[in-house]
Each structure stands twice: as C-alpha cells, then as structure tokens.
TIBAZA-204537 format. One line per 10 residues: number of its first residue (from 0); their letters; for each residue x, y, z of C-alpha. Coordinates in steps of 0.02 Angstrom, whole numbers. Example, Ala and Ser with C-alpha at 12.3 -4.5 7.8 and 13.67 -1.06 7.14 Angstrom:
BEGIN
0 = as = 615,-225,390  684,-53,357 $
END
This chain:
BEGIN
0 = menqvlerkk = 670,-2465,2848  688,-2275,2827  743,-2236,3014  862,-2399,3000  960,-2321,2849  960,-2139,2933  1032,-2212,3089  1164,-2308,3001  1224,-2159,2884  1219,-2062,3069 $
10 = lfstekfnvr = 1340,-2196,3127  1473,-2163,2975  1437,-1984,2998  1474,-1986,3174  1650,-2079,3145  1706,-1954,3003  1647,-1810,3137  1743,-1884,3282  1902,-1871,3173  1875,-1692,3148 $
20 = tytmiaalii = 1824,-1671,3334  1993,-1747,3393  2092,-1624,3275  2004,-1472,3337  2026,-1530,3535  2220,-1561,3482  2222,-1385,3406  2121,-1312,3551  2254,-1383,3677  2399,-1320,3572 $
30 = mwigftyltd = 2325,-1137,3587  2309,-1159,3762  2479,-1201,3802  2541,-1073,3697  2437,-945,3774  2476,-994,3938  2667,-982,3902  2656,-808,3823  2551,-740,3963  2675,-797,4112 $
40 = gffisarnms = 2525,-932,4152  2400,-797,4179  2286,-880,4036  2258,-1031,4119  2225,-957,4286  2046,-1007,4371  1978,-829,4358  2022,-819,4171  1958,-978,4132  1793,-919,4212 $
50 = nlvrqmaivg = 1795,-769,4117  1832,-862,3935  1686,-986,3972  1551,-857,4026  1617,-760,3852  1583,-912,3740  1415,-952,3826  1308,-821,3720  1396,-888,3551  1379,-1077,3610 $
60 = imgtsmvlvi = 1184,-1045,3624  1159,-967,3468  1264,-1096,3392  1167,-1253,3453  1014,-1195,3349  1122,-1122,3201  1175,-1314,3180  1012,-1350,3134  975,-1194,3014  1148,-1241,2921 $
70 = vsggidlsvg = 1112,-1435,2928  937,-1377,2852  1025,-1309,2709  990,-1134,2763  1080,-984,2836  1018,-852,2968  1110,-683,2966  981,-600,3082  1003,-690,3246  1133,-560,3301 $
80 = svmgflgcia = 1036,-430,3270  874,-510,3350  977,-551,3490  1015,-378,3519  837,-318,3490  763,-435,3626  887,-397,3748  855,-204,3726  660,-251,3744  705,-326,3899 $
90 = aalqvwggmg = 791,-186,3966  668,-60,3924  516,-160,3996  613,-162,4159  693,-1,4158  548,98,4074  404,-13,4112  437,-84,4265  394,-251,4237  456,-395,4336 $
100 = tfeviaicla = 578,-527,4283  458,-653,4249  341,-553,4133  506,-489,4045  561,-664,4012  400,-740,3936  369,-589,3829  555,-584,3752  557,-787,3730  377,-769,3639 $
110 = sglliglfqg = 453,-644,3528  584,-728,3482  481,-882,3430  354,-778,3330  510,-683,3242  590,-838,3201  417,-905,3134  385,-762,3028  557,-792,2951  551,-956,2935 $
120 = gliaytdvpp = 386,-942,2847  442,-821,2719  578,-927,2688  483,-1090,2675  333,-1034,2596  418,-915,2472  548,-922,2339  660,-808,2415  827,-880,2478  851,-877,2654 $
130 = fiitlggslv = 1028,-779,2652  899,-622,2573  771,-649,2703  887,-656,2867  989,-524,2792  844,-400,2771  797,-459,2948  965,-417,3027  949,-237,2953  771,-208,3010 $
140 = frgavlavtr = 802,-264,3190  977,-178,3196  866,-36,3163  740,-83,3292  889,-94,3404  910,105,3394  724,147,3400  710,41,3558  866,112,3658  846,285,3568 $
150 = gttvaplqks = 1033,274,3543  1063,277,3730  1121,135,3854  963,65,3953  994,17,4123  1007,-39,4254  921,-203,4269  833,-298,4408  951,-404,4506  826,-569,4477 $
160 = llyfgqayvs = 870,-536,4295  1055,-521,4315  1068,-682,4406  1056,-764,4232  1205,-665,4166  1312,-640,4321  1285,-770,4448  1375,-938,4484  1317,-1109,4535  1387,-1182,4713 $
170 = nfvgiiiavg = 1532,-1289,4716  1415,-1435,4787  1320,-1413,4625  1444,-1400,4525  1504,-1569,4579  1337,-1653,4564  1340,-1576,4382  1488,-1647,4341  1458,-1828,4421  1297,-1828,4305 $
180 = avlflllnel = 1388,-1787,4151  1515,-1904,4175  1367,-2042,4205  1287,-1982,4066  1435,-1996,3934  1452,-2180,3998  1270,-2206,3952  1294,-2127,3788  1457,-2229,3743  1356,-2385,3779 $
190 = skrkakkkyn = 1202,-2338,3686  1320,-2291,3535  1430,-2464,3548  1250,-2554,3550  1185,-2475,3403  1340,-2507,3322  1315,-2689,3366  1129,-2693,3301  1193,-2636,3119  1347,-2745,3121 $
200 = sltepigsmv = 1465,-2614,3102  1549,-2623,3268  1746,-2623,3235  1812,-2544,3396  1889,-2623,3548  1801,-2606,3708  1963,-2526,3760  1952,-2380,3645  1784,-2338,3720  1855,-2349,3884 $
210 = irwlvfssii = 2011,-2227,3856  1887,-2102,3761  1763,-2112,3897  1901,-2090,4031  1984,-1938,3944  1825,-1846,3922  1771,-1877,4091  1952,-1805,4156  1923,-1638,4053  1752,-1621,4120 $
220 = sasvlvlnsy = 1808,-1656,4299  1950,-1543,4284  1858,-1393,4217  1730,-1405,4348  1866,-1412,4477  1956,-1255,4411  1800,-1158,4400  1755,-1203,4570  1929,-1149,4628  1858,-988,4577 $
230 = kgipvpvllm = 1666,-938,4608  1592,-1098,4522  1512,-1122,4363  1442,-977,4282  1248,-975,4265  1270,-940,4071  1376,-1081,4055  1262,-1189,4145  1117,-1140,4041  1240,-1156,3876 $
240 = filvvifsfi = 1261,-1347,3920  1088,-1373,3965  1024,-1321,3797  1147,-1423,3699  1096,-1569,3793  924,-1542,3742  961,-1483,3559  1076,-1619,3549  926,-1733,3582  803,-1660,3466 $
250 = aektnfgrri = 943,-1663,3329  985,-1851,3351  838,-1938,3443  693,-1849,3379  590,-1879,3218  611,-1708,3191  783,-1699,3193  806,-1850,3083  691,-1752,2955  795,-1589,2973 $
260 = yaiggnidaa = 953,-1712,2919  866,-1788,2769  811,-1612,2708  982,-1549,2729  1070,-1700,2642  934,-1715,2483  778,-1590,2492  709,-1689,2325  723,-1847,2407  652,-1786,2574 $
270 = kysginvkkn = 503,-1712,2488  463,-1895,2391  485,-1992,2560  346,-1896,2628  424,-1750,2743  332,-1576,2739  492,-1490,2710  412,-1332,2724  333,-1362,2910  516,-1418,2965 $
280 = iamvyclngl = 595,-1280,2887  500,-1153,2974  506,-1246,3135  711,-1242,3121  677,-1048,3109  568,-1027,3236  690,-1120,3351  832,-1012,3310  733,-873,3347  690,-934,3529 $
290 = maavaglila = 884,-966,3544  907,-784,3493  794,-724,3634  890,-822,3764  1046,-762,3709  987,-587,3707  929,-599,3879  1083,-669,3947  1200,-537,3869  1078,-404,3967 $
300 = arlnagtpqa = 1104,-487,4106  1277,-492,4097  1293,-310,4033  1151,-258,4173  1101,-145,4008  1040,-146,3842  1139,-48,3733  1137,1,3540  1284,-113,3489  1214,-267,3578 $
310 = ginleldaia = 1243,-416,3456  1331,-327,3318  1424,-475,3215  1373,-620,3318  1284,-705,3204  1451,-718,3100  1520,-794,3276  1369,-925,3279  1405,-975,3083  1590,-980,3118 $
320 = aaviggtsmt = 1562,-1095,3285  1440,-1213,3192  1562,-1238,3042  1726,-1244,3146  1634,-1373,3242  1607,-1470,3096  1442,-1426,3027  1443,-1438,2828  1390,-1274,2753  1315,-1390,2609 $
330 = ggvgrvsgai = 1184,-1456,2741  1134,-1631,2798  1298,-1639,2921  1331,-1577,3076  1338,-1592,3273  1252,-1470,3398  1396,-1529,3533  1525,-1476,3390  1471,-1290,3395  1518,-1292,3568 $
340 = lgalimatid = 1695,-1332,3536  1709,-1196,3389  1653,-1066,3507  1760,-1113,3636  1913,-1106,3499  1840,-928,3446  1823,-872,3623  2008,-941,3663  2092,-851,3516  1988,-676,3579 $
350 = ngmsmmnlda = 2033,-699,3751  2208,-753,3727  2254,-614,3606  2185,-481,3708  2287,-548,3855  2440,-527,3752  2385,-342,3703  2363,-374,3519  2260,-265,3424  2088,-326,3370 $
360 = ywqymvkgai = 2117,-344,3195  2224,-492,3236  2084,-581,3320  1975,-551,3154  2113,-619,3044  2148,-773,3120  1952,-813,3159  1930,-791,2974  2081,-909,2935  2029,-1034,3044 $
370 = litavwfdik = 1846,-1021,2986  1908,-1051,2791  2020,-1194,2831  1873,-1276,2923  1768,-1248,2756  1916,-1306,2662  1943,-1455,2766  1735,-1495,2737  1742,-1464,2551  1892,-1595,2549 $
380 = tkknstkfkk = 1808,-1734,2645  1649,-1713,2550  1676,-1858,2435  1713,-1968,2568  1547,-1913,2662  1440,-1949,2494  1530,-2122,2477  1468,-2164,2664  1289,-2104,2635  1281,-2205,2466 $
END
C-alpha cells in the first residue's frame, strides 16, 4: 500500500517536473540561438559543442548524486574540495608513487566512499546540521589539497588514466549508443504510460507521447551526429550518461530511492513508517563521496595534472545544476536527469560568454540570477506540489 501511494505521488510530481523541464529546454534553445548569432555561428560548431559537453561532464556527474542529497533534505558543500583532493591524490600516486591506473582508481574510489560515509555518519548520528559538517569538510579537504600538492602542479599522468578525461569513442560506438538511447526512451515512455493506466491517471493521448518521444529521439540523434562529425562522443560525457542512468534507476526504481524521497518529503512520517532514516542519509552522502572521486579522477585526467586550484567552487556548480534542473531545496522533489539539464545550461553560459570575450564576472552574475529564479519558481509552485502530495 505504501509503495502504491509513493508511486502515485511520483506520477503527479513527474507531470509538474515535465512542465519545468520543457521550460528549461526552451530557455536553453533560446540561449543557443542567441550565442550562435552573436558568435557568427562558431558557438554551434561541432568542435565547440564537443568542448561544451566535455566541460559540463564533471558538474553533471557531481550533480547526479547531489540531487539525492538535496532530495533527502541535506546539502553537501564539501564535494568540490573532496573532488580536488582525490584528483590530486591520483596524480601524486602516479607521478610520485609510480602506481598503475587500476590501483589509483581503486584507491580514489574507496577513499571517496569512506569520506562520504564519515561525513554522512556525522550528519546522520549527531545533531550537527549538514551545512556545518560539509562546510567544515570543505575547509579540511581544501587544506589537504595544498598539503598533497605542496602548492605545485603534479604532472604528468599515465596515458591509461588520461583516457578517462581526454579520449573519444569511435563513431560506430556513438551510433550504437544513440540507437540504444532512443529505444530506451521508447520503453521508458511505454512503462510510464502503463503505470498511469494502473492508477487510472492516464489523460495524455498516445499521439502526445509519440511526439515527445520523436522530439527527444531527434535531439539525441542530432547530438551524436554533431559529435561524430568532430571526433566522437567524449569519454567523460559517456561516463556521465552511464551514471545518470544508474542513479536514475536508484532514485526511481529501488526501495532505497523511494525512502530518500520519503525522508525529504516528511522525515517524521518516514520514521513512523519504519524507515531507518539515519542509515539511508549516511548512504546518500556515501554515494556523493563516490561521485566526487569519479569527478576528481576525470578532472585530473582532463588536465593531465593535479593542481592546488582543482575543484574550487565546483560544489556550488553541482548544487546549482540540481536546483536549476528542478530539485527542490526543501527536499522530497527532484530528478537526476534534471541535474544534467541544469549543468548544460550553466556550461552554455560559461562557454557562450567566453566566446564573446565577456569578463568572467558576467558569468557569475548571470548564473546567480538563473539560480535565484529557479528557487523562486520552486517556491511559487510549492503549494501545488503540496496539494498533489495530499
């Protein structure tokens, strides 16, 4: 019975999320058209599109797990510093320690899990707010970055590790991925339609579903064709979308994901229903630490170095990506895929303004304005969201 109620709530939440998603997509298209016009077409070139999605990959990866953290009612201000720390650890182990890529990846991923588990445990089993614990963690690991690098750049890395940050998949593999993604979208649409029929909430004509599937399938196909016309899909982008699929499945199809939404929606009700709130909150931060490790490895591989500046302010980008993508700061609402859209919007702003040779402060100001607007929109629609949950 509890699962049925949660599923029904999720269907209503999904409808609201779709409206916001389409609004963000429309805004993104307008930005792309504007930047293309202002840069004489260079913005939409295959090379720049490849650079743009590569730039967004790291924020997108961190955003996938940040969504779950915020949905649970928490926040993590340490992931940027943790990411930089683990990326520098990877560089130090290879450059100074002579370790192989497999060992370095294993050590960094395990370290990310342990860091996340430690911070999550403190948050779950003490009365200290997550804001304070993760803010303290941010300062600790920022200092650790300076300690590991000794204030210098640690380079170069082994070619096998560079693959994860600089390589591209072949055009043939890209086509296979596009076909698989299109088929996955179709199966997902049919699955959601079946679920709506089950709860007698199906009001959408099948023609609307087909049009939506065709639109998103066209976007995927066009994106792959553009990337293939340059060098192919960047490996960091491929890893990002693999993680999006995994985390979307965790959030929407597993008991753990349902519990996180329940905790964020009403923590007292979650406790009374028998959910182990402390354990699940600790696990969320554990996953966030793991994603910080993945992002740190990719950043180090992309730069071919570990630097003292690695990861500075990236936790804010991850939070902004999640919120712009539809995750509510009050908890209980959000989707992993939305964080990717948010990351793409922010990467578009950075990339487009850089091509226009605008000063960096404009990028911060515009991204801040968009973030404020997204939170305002969330607050304005909160009453409708609450009405659906009753």
